[in-house]
SEVEXSE-451929 format. One record per residue (C-alpha): y, x, z; residue number from 1. Coordinates in pm, 1 decimal, decimal comma. Each point is the difference from the previous one (the first is absolute). Example, Ala and Ser with C-alpha at 12.3 -4.5 7.8 and 13.67 -1.06 7.14 Angstrom:
# SEVEXSE-451929
yy	xx	zz	pos
-450,0	1230,0	780,0	1 $
344,0	137,0	-66,0	2 $
This chain:
# SEVEXSE-451929
yy	xx	zz	pos
-4046,0	-3924,6	-413,8	1 $
-28,6	-267,1	251,0	2 $
-49,6	-52,8	361,8	3 $
-275,3	159,6	214,8	4 $
-117,8	-14,9	372,0	5 $
-101,2	272,8	233,9	6 $
-226,4	-81,4	308,6	7 $
-28,1	183,2	322,3	8 $
-308,2	-106,8	203,1	9 $
51,8	255,9	318,0	10 $
-180,8	-33,3	330,5	11 $
228,9	-256,8	136,8	12 $
158,3	-202,3	-272,3	13 $
29,8	-91,8	-367,9	14 $
325,0	90,6	-179,2	15 $
78,0	-125,1	-369,3	16 $
296,1	111,9	-197,0	17 $
87,2	-128,3	-353,9	18 $
196,7	233,6	-225,3	19 $
126,2	32,5	-341,1	20 $
-244,9	209,4	-179,4	21 $
264,4	183,3	-204,4	22 $
229,2	106,2	288,5	23 $
-180,7	-43,1	313,8	24 $
257,6	-215,9	151,0	25 $
-125,6	-230,8	268,9	26 $
35,3	-364,1	-72,0	27 $
-208,5	-176,9	277,9	28 $
-233,9	88,6	293,5	29 $
-263,9	-165,3	209,1	30 $
-149,3	88,0	333,8	31 $
-264,6	-111,9	217,2	32 $
-165,4	162,8	288,7	33 $
-401,0	25,6	31,0	34 $
-160,9	-236,2	240,6	35 $
-55,8	159,7	340,3	36 $
-368,0	71,7	-58,2	37 $
72,9	189,3	-327,0	38 $
183,1	265,1	208,4	39 $
-335,9	96,3	191,8	40 $
-254,4	269,3	-98,9	41 $
-245,0	-256,9	-149,6	42 $
167,7	-234,8	-233,3	43 $
-101,9	-285,9	-248,0	44 $
179,2	82,3	-328,9	45 $
79,6	-357,7	-46,1	46 $
264,8	51,1	221,0	47 $
162,8	227,5	-225,6	48 $
-11,6	-258,4	-280,9	49 $
147,8	-289,2	239,4	50 $
302,4	248,3	83,5	51 $
34,1	68,4	-367,7	52 $
14,8	-364,5	-90,1	53 $
265,7	-66,5	271,6	54 $
200,6	260,9	-105,8	55 $
-3,9	-111,9	-369,4	56 $
79,8	-349,8	100,0	57 $
310,2	-199,0	-126,2	58 $
-29,9	99,9	-355,1	59 $
56,4	382,0	57,4	60 $
-209,3	106,2	-289,6	61 $
146,1	-247,5	-258,1	62 $
39,2	181,6	-312,6	63 $
-161,5	307,3	118,1	64 $
-188,2	159,4	-298,5	65 $
-206,9	293,1	210,3	66 $
-75,7	93,8	374,0	67 $
-70,6	338,8	144,5	68 $
-224,3	-17,5	334,3	69 $
52,7	264,3	262,7	70 $
-191,5	-12,7	320,2	71 $
-91,9	183,3	319,1	72 $
-213,7	293,8	-83,6	73 $
-335,7	109,9	139,1	74 $
-104,9	-349,3	92,1	75 $
-356,6	-86,2	-113,8	76 $
-129,4	-313,7	-138,7	77 $
-374,4	7,4	-30,1	78 $
-178,5	-250,4	-225,8	79 $
-333,8	-111,6	-78,4	80 $
-148,0	-43,1	-347,7	81 $
128,6	-354,5	-25,1	82 $
356,2	136,4	87,7	83 $
-6,5	-152,0	356,0	84 $
122,6	196,0	314,5	85 $
-299,3	159,1	181,8	86 $
241,7	61,0	299,8	87 $
388,2	-37,5	90,6	88 $
209,9	231,5	-190,1	89 $
86,0	342,9	186,3	90 $
356,4	61,4	23,2	91 $
146,6	370,5	-77,9	92 $
117,3	56,4	344,3	93 $
-374,7	-55,7	153,5	94 $
-79,4	307,3	219,3	95 $
-382,2	-56,3	21,2	96 $
-110,4	229,1	-275,7	97 $
123,8	323,5	164,8	98 $
-349,2	109,4	96,9	99 $
-116,5	-119,9	-336,6	100 $
255,9	209,4	-165,7	101 $
-107,6	297,5	177,7	102 $
-371,0	-52,9	-74,6	103 $
79,4	-11,8	-375,9	104 $
197,7	325,5	12,5	105 $
-345,0	162,4	135,4	106 $
-225,6	-196,3	-224,6	107 $
177,3	132,5	-305,9	108 $
4,9	361,2	100,2	109 $
349,5	38,4	160,2	110 $
368,5	-42,0	-66,5	111 $
4,6	226,1	-310,6	112 $
-278,2	-202,4	-160,7	113 $
216,7	-310,9	15,6	114 $
300,3	164,5	-82,2	115 $
-165,5	102,8	-317,6	116 $
-171,4	-346,6	-68,6	117 $
311,8	-237,3	57,2	118 $
284,5	201,8	108,0	119 $
4,3	-105,2	347,6	120 $
-201,0	24,8	316,8	121 $
-127,3	-346,1	141,0	122 $
219,7	-155,4	244,8	123 $
-87,4	-341,7	232,9	124 $
227,9	-183,5	-238,4	125 $
-185,5	45,3	-344,6	126 $
-221,4	-249,2	-141,0	127 $
-267,7	288,7	1,2	128 $
12,0	30,6	382,7	129 $
-19,7	-374,4	5,6	130 $
-297,1	-43,0	-192,1	131 $
-181,6	255,1	214,4	132 $
121,5	-185,3	317,5	133 $
-132,0	-322,8	-136,9	134 $
-356,2	162,6	-112,2	135 $
-17,7	144,4	349,3	136 $
125,9	-304,3	201,0	137 $
-80,1	-298,3	-210,8	138 $
-279,6	102,7	-227,2	139 $
-92,1	-356,3	-96,5	140 $
349,8	-62,0	-143,2	141 $
-14,6	371,1	-139,3	142 $
-325,4	-110,3	-179,4	143 $
147,8	-316,9	-151,3	144 $
302,5	183,4	-146,4	145 $
4,1	15,5	-380,5	146 $
383,5	37,0	-83,3	147 $
265,5	181,6	191,7	148 $
371,3	-86,8	-35,4	149 $
328,6	60,9	162,3	150 $
256,0	-268,6	87,2	151 $
194,7	49,2	-304,8	152 $
-288,9	-8,6	-232,8	153 $
-131,5	-315,2	166,4	154 $
335,3	-183,2	-39,1	155 $
16,8	80,6	-348,7	156 $
-359,2	-117,5	-60,3	157 $
78,8	-326,0	179,6	158 $
329,5	-65,1	-201,3	159 $
-201,6	44,8	-331,7	160 $
-258,1	-248,8	105,3	161 $
-267,7	237,8	116,6	162 $
-113,8	152,9	-341,6	163 $
-294,5	195,2	-58,5	164 $
224,9	323,8	-30,5	165 $
136,9	138,4	305,2	166 $
280,4	233,3	-13,5	167 $
210,1	255,1	215,3	168 $
225,9	264,3	-79,5	169 $
43,0	386,1	27,5	170 $
205,2	-26,6	325,2	171 $
-221,7	-218,9	189,3	172 $
-318,9	182,0	-133,2	173 $
117,8	327,1	132,2	174 $
12,6	-128,1	370,6	175 $
-366,4	-102,8	-9,1	176 $
-146,8	349,0	68,9	177 $
-229,7	-26,9	-284,9	178 $
226,2	19,1	-296,2	179 $
143,4	322,3	-128,7	180 $
366,7	5,4	-111,3	181 $
-51,4	325,2	-134,1	182 $
-288,7	-107,5	-235,4	183 $
86,7	-362,8	-27,7	184 $
-363,0	-104,8	71,2	185 $
-210,2	-161,4	289,5	186 $
-242,4	184,1	189,3	187 $
-289,4	-247,1	17,1	188 $
-199,9	231,6	198,2	189 $
256,5	-13,8	269,0	190 $
-24,3	-370,6	18,8	191 $
-365,5	10,5	44,6	192 $
43,0	313,9	270,2	193 $
216,3	-247,4	210,8	194 $
-176,3	-339,1	-71,1	195 $
-361,7	88,5	-62,7	196 $
4,3	-160,9	-320,8	197 $
192,9	-24,2	-321,9	198 $
279,6	-282,1	-30,5	199 $
192,8	-121,0	-285,3	200 $
363,7	134,8	-38,3	201 $
313,5	-134,8	-139,9	202 $
89,2	139,3	-352,3	203 $
299,3	230,1	47,6	204 $
320,7	-106,5	-232,0	205 $
261,4	235,9	-104,2	206 $
364,5	-45,3	134,6	207 $
119,3	-250,2	-286,9	208 $
-317,4	-179,7	-60,5	209 $
-56,5	-362,4	72,8	210 $
-290,2	-126,1	196,4	211 $
6,5	-326,0	-197,2	212 $
162,8	-325,2	-44,5	213 $
-35,1	-326,6	192,1	214 $
-98,8	-323,9	-158,9	215 $
352,6	-105,7	13,8	216 $
94,5	313,4	-199,1	217 $
165,1	194,7	281,4	218 $
-61,3	376,0	-57,3	219 $
-115,1	204,9	298,4	220 $
53,3	377,8	25,2	221 $
-250,3	275,8	136,6	222 $
163,0	-35,3	345,4	223 $
12,1	271,6	240,6	224 $
-0,6	110,6	347,8	225 $
320,4	-47,2	214,4	226 $
65,5	380,3	30,9	227 $
-4,1	35,0	-387,6	228 $
214,6	-342,9	-50,7	229 $
255,0	126,9	249,5	230 $
36,6	315,6	-193,7	231 $
31,7	-167,5	-315,8	232 $
253,5	-238,1	120,7	233 $
199,0	285,9	144,3	234 $
8,2	177,7	-329,7	235 $
-119,7	340,7	117,9	236 $
-93,9	278,3	-230,8	237 $
-107,7	352,1	-6,1	238 $
223,7	198,7	233,8	239 $
10,6	-310,1	251,1	240 $
-179,4	-32,0	337,4	241 $
12,3	-323,1	212,1	242 $
-22,9	29,0	361,1	243 $
-74,5	-294,7	192,8	244 $
134,9	-40,9	364,8	245 $
-239,0	-241,9	175,9	246 $
-160,8	66,4	369,3	247 $
-216,0	252,3	-199,8	248 $
154,0	187,3	-308,8	249 $
-86,1	95,9	-372,0	250 $
99,6	196,7	-273,2	251 $
-94,0	-50,0	-360,5	252 $
143,8	143,1	-312,4	253 $
-64,0	-49,9	-363,8	254 $
-216,1	276,2	-164,0	255 $
-143,5	71,0	-324,7	256 $
-353,0	58,0	97,9	257 $
-234,5	-96,0	290,9	258 $
-33,8	224,6	290,3	259 $
-336,4	88,9	156,8	260 $
60,5	66,0	356,3	261 $
-310,8	121,5	205,7	262 $
219,1	12,1	338,7	263 $
18,8	-375,6	-47,7	264 $
399,2	3,1	72,4	265 $
62,2	-105,1	-349,1	266 $
-145,9	-351,9	-150,1	267 $
10,7	11,3	-365,9	268 $
119,9	-337,8	-112,7	269 $
76,9	-88,2	-382,3	270 $
309,0	-199,3	-65,0	271 $
101,4	-315,6	-209,2	272 $
145,0	216,8	-273,5	273 $
-292,9	235,1	-114,5	274 $
127,1	276,4	239,0	275 $
-117,5	76,6	347,8	276 $
133,8	-20,6	370,3	277 $
-124,3	245,4	244,9	278 $
58,1	-125,9	323,0	279 $
-9,0	171,0	346,9	280 $
20,6	-223,0	318,6	281 $
118,2	75,4	355,9	282 $
-106,9	-199,4	310,5	283 $
320,2	27,4	147,0	284 $
346,0	-96,2	-117,3	285 $
219,4	-275,3	126,1	286 $
-241,8	-39,1	315,8	287 $
165,0	339,8	94,8	288 $
352,6	-169,4	13,4	289 $
-128,4	-293,1	171,6	290 $
-159,8	198,4	258,6	291 $
297,3	223,6	59,7	292 $
238,2	-324,6	23,7	293 $
-216,2	-128,2	271,2	294 $
-8,6	303,1	182,5	295 $
372,7	21,1	-19,3	296 $
61,2	-358,8	82,6	297 $
187,6	-71,3	-319,3	298 $
15,9	-368,8	-124,3	299 $
-133,1	81,6	-365,2	300 $
-4,5	267,4	-270,2	301 $
344,4	-50,1	-98,9	302 $
120,6	106,4	331,7	303 $
-231,0	293,6	-5,1	304 $
148,5	89,0	-332,7	305 $
329,7	-27,9	143,3	306 $
-83,1	223,3	315,1	307 $
-181,9	283,2	-238,6	308 $
317,0	39,7	-195,9	309 $
197,3	120,3	313,6	310 $
-259,4	292,4	-0,9	311 $
8,0	279,7	-267,6	312 $
-250,6	130,6	-261,4	313 $
-261,6	166,2	183,0	314 $
25,0	-233,8	305,7	315 $
101,9	294,5	209,7	316 $
-317,9	145,1	-26,5	317 $
-221,5	-279,3	76,7	318 $
-293,5	-35,6	-237,4	319 $
-226,0	-314,7	-5,3	320 $
-330,6	-27,5	-188,4	321 $
-55,8	-348,5	-3,3	322 $
-378,6	-7,5	-31,5	323 $
-18,1	-296,9	274,0	324 $
-328,7	-164,2	-168,1	325 $
-146,9	332,0	-94,7	326 $
95,3	100,7	-360,7	327 $
-164,6	-7,6	-336,5	328 $
235,9	241,5	-153,9	329 $
-64,7	277,5	112,2	330 $
-338,6	-103,9	112,3	331 $
21,9	-34,6	388,5	332 $
-185,0	-334,0	65,5	333 $
-24,5	76,9	373,9	334 $
345,9	169,0	87,6	335 $
320,4	-161,8	152,6	336 $
373,0	29,9	-29,1	337 $
163,9	317,3	121,8	338 $
365,8	62,5	108,7	339 $
117,1	359,5	40,1	340 $
342,2	170,4	41,2	341 $
51,5	-146,6	342,2	342 $
322,3	176,2	148,8	343 $
260,9	-124,8	242,7	344 $
253,6	-44,9	-310,8	345 $
-243,8	-174,1	-206,4	346 $
-115,7	-254,6	245,9	347 $
222,6	-286,8	-117,0	348 $
-79,3	-345,1	-155,2	349 $
167,6	82,0	-335,7	350 $
-193,9	327,9	-53,1	351 $
-331,1	-193,0	53,2	352 $
116,2	-269,0	-227,6	353 $
95,4	244,0	-266,3	354 $
-311,6	198,4	33,6	355 $
-225,8	-329,8	-45,0	356 $
184,2	-57,5	-337,0	357 $
-37,5	361,4	-102,8	358 $
-368,4	11,1	121,5	359 $
-94,2	-305,6	-193,1	360 $
181,2	125,4	-327,1	361 $
-134,2	356,4	15,5	362 $
-368,3	-141,1	55,8	363 $
76,0	-199,9	-325,6	364 $
133,4	311,3	-164,2	365 $
-316,8	184,0	90,4	366 $
-197,8	-271,1	-188,2	367 $
225,3	32,2	-291,7	368 $
-43,1	383,3	13,0	369 $
-397,7	-85,0	-46,1	370 $
81,3	-152,8	-329,7	371 $
257,8	254,7	-90,5	372 $
-259,5	274,0	73,9	373 $
-239,3	-160,2	-276,2	374 $
279,2	16,4	-259,2	375 $
150,9	-339,0	53,4	376 $
374,6	-6,9	-95,4	377 $
247,7	-151,5	233,6	378 $
371,7	-28,0	-105,4	379 $
68,3	-346,8	154,3	380 $
-123,0	-168,7	296,7	381 $
-11,7	-373,8	26,1	382 $
-0,5	-130,9	373,6	383 $
-132,9	-337,6	82,1	384 $
-40,9	-209,5	291,6	385 $
241,4	-127,6	250,5	386 $
42,4	347,2	171,8	387 $
161,0	131,9	-328,7	388 $
316,9	-204,0	79,8	389 $
80,3	202,9	306,0	390 $
280,2	246,7	-16,0	391 $
-201,3	242,0	207,8	392 $
-265,3	0,6	-258,1	393 $
259,2	4,6	-309,3	394 $
179,2	295,5	162,4	395 $
-291,4	214,4	60,9	396 $
-244,3	-92,0	-269,6	397 $
158,5	184,7	-314,7	398 $
5,7	327,2	174,0	399 $
-335,6	-19,5	157,2	400 $
-150,2	-97,5	-331,7	401 $
201,0	225,6	-213,7	402 $
51,1	-268,1	-256,5	403 $
230,3	-288,0	-107,2	404 $
-113,2	-302,0	216,6	405 $
40,2	-336,9	-129,9	406 $
-18,7	-315,8	216,5	407 $
-70,3	-313,4	-218,5	408 $
163,6	-320,6	60,7	409 $
-257,9	-235,9	179,0	410 $
-202,8	-190,8	-253,2	411 $
-375,6	-99,2	-40,0	412 $
-76,0	299,0	-242,1	413 $
-353,3	-77,8	6,3	414 $
38,8	-344,9	-170,1	415 $
263,3	144,3	-212,5	416 $
-269,3	272,3	-125,0	417 $
-247,6	-265,7	-57,4	418 $
251,8	-203,8	-220,3	419 $
90,4	305,6	-181,7	420 $
-370,7	60,3	-65,9	421 $
-11,8	-357,1	-125,5	422 $
283,9	48,7	-229,8	423 $
-172,8	314,3	-142,3	424 $
-305,6	-171,9	-87,9	425 $
195,2	-294,4	-147,5	426 $
177,0	233,3	-210,2	427 $
-297,0	185,7	-145,1	428 $
-178,0	-344,3	-55,6	429 $
339,3	-95,3	-210,7	430 $
39,0	320,8	-171,2	431 $
332,7	89,3	145,2	432 $
-115,6	274,3	233,4	433 $
-211,8	288,6	-30,4	434 $
-323,7	43,7	191,6	435 $
135,6	316,8	163,7	436 $
369,7	-101,6	56,8	437 $
86,1	-260,1	271,1	438 $
291,5	-212,9	1,0	439 $
333,1	197,6	86,5	440 $
86,5	-213,7	294,9	441 $
302,2	115,7	198,3	442 $
-101,5	219,5	303,6	443 $
32,0	-107,5	379,5	444 $
382,6	-0,5	106,4	445 $
9,3	304,8	261,0	446 $
219,7	177,6	233,0	447 $
0,0	376,4	-88,4	448 $
17,5	287,6	241,8	449 $
8,1	357,1	-104,2	450 $
-96,1	305,9	210,2	451 $
316,3	171,4	-89,7	452 $
112,6	242,0	260,5	453 $
-253,9	-146,0	241,2	454 $
-263,0	189,5	-228,4	455 $
-4,6	319,0	226,6	456 $
11,1	-203,2	342,1	457 $
-310,2	-218,5	-110,4	458 $
-177,3	317,8	-91,5	459 $
81,8	141,9	345,7	460 $
-96,8	-325,6	160,4	461 $
-315,2	20,3	-205,2	462 $
-56,1	368,5	113,9	463 $
25,8	-99,4	366,0	464 $
-243,0	-269,0	-12,0	465 $
-264,0	185,8	-197,9	466 $
12,0	294,2	232,1	467 $
-42,6	-217,7	290,6	468 $
-282,8	-184,3	-177,6	469 $
-169,2	330,1	-85,5	470 $
26,5	135,7	363,2	471 $
-154,5	-328,0	135,8	472 $
-254,8	-67,2	-285,3	473 $
-79,5	343,3	-165,9	474 $
-121,8	-31,6	-347,8	475 $
20,2	-379,7	-31,8	476 $
124,9	26,4	-341,5	477 $
-168,0	326,4	-66,4	478 $
150,3	336,4	29,7	479 $
355,7	8,3	101,1	480 $
246,6	44,1	-275,0	481 $
């Protein structure tokens, strides 16, 4: 069918992968860091274009017929009627809109009202909260705002030569806080509630639709957010969950419908295929391991892992609730971590090391149970992040999650997902693929770990953890089960 490219414009770099459109085989790659100033909270989007140009240098895109664009989520690009910036772009990790998010919850009548409207409760990252912050903190900029885009929307628009038509996709739209994944429609009234007036919003394209064609004849697909592109690149489907081990953690799964959650623990994203990606976040994951490593004086996480494997499941009765930065799942924003079960025989470095790994994984299993409790099926768990390679994680995760665990080979799945979307749009335009059938690229190469005989042991570790959590934070997840 041809050659396609996927572009991953993250918060710190641009990576481009060129693939065979039929098989997904990677033919060549390009990379460029963003300028230092592009990693700040306020960013000139031109820096993203400069990085893109550098990553694509040296004839990288020669012969490419279609490009898919994935980019950092929740960034805000506010433009005036002429398409000019009214202020620098806000990045997704900007925390200034926390108070604005709380204001919006009250302004619409509470969490339930938001869950019914758009499937999620406003968080500081979402565009609806950023608009509210701008309206309150920078009213002149807010008044001039006539169009609101996200980074991937803006990049697609630039690649197409800034046409009158502006586009986005369901995945990116579902993170705004004013588009409902359940109904597939915008809520302009929520934009007005946040910004103080109406603003133009990009047209939401279907997964296999094209945003347009460049003057040179290069097809540009709809594009999507980085989370949705990574899921598409991994090849996950119904029955799959993806657990991301960063400083904080997240659990997302493919589901057939949007989930409205008045508690605010579930964020109901749409995916890049026409399905849905409910996500639950935790504030603490690998940061709990690093804190434990520092406390024990170990050199790195590999040494902590080796130490943990000298202990046994259950950590000799030690239980670590890893809520070091407060917690979002369960909602305990002002709490701290807890270590219980201290006895003379348990006060050994290896037991504390094991308790840190078990606490992190049990916390993520709690997050997974939030999804399971809403009918989300989880048969396989994809484990992402450098910590997924640690033997202590791989030994404990299958039993604690109660599912087959897959650790994918390291790759830029975001760029791969963007390239796969480009191949889909190209195939539809050529008549070789159906609009509802993405290209059948080979999935990620993985290591597979089965719960096997450890399932009962993992369930016992979970029970010990849950009992401690319920004792320290009674009712954190509702009535004890």
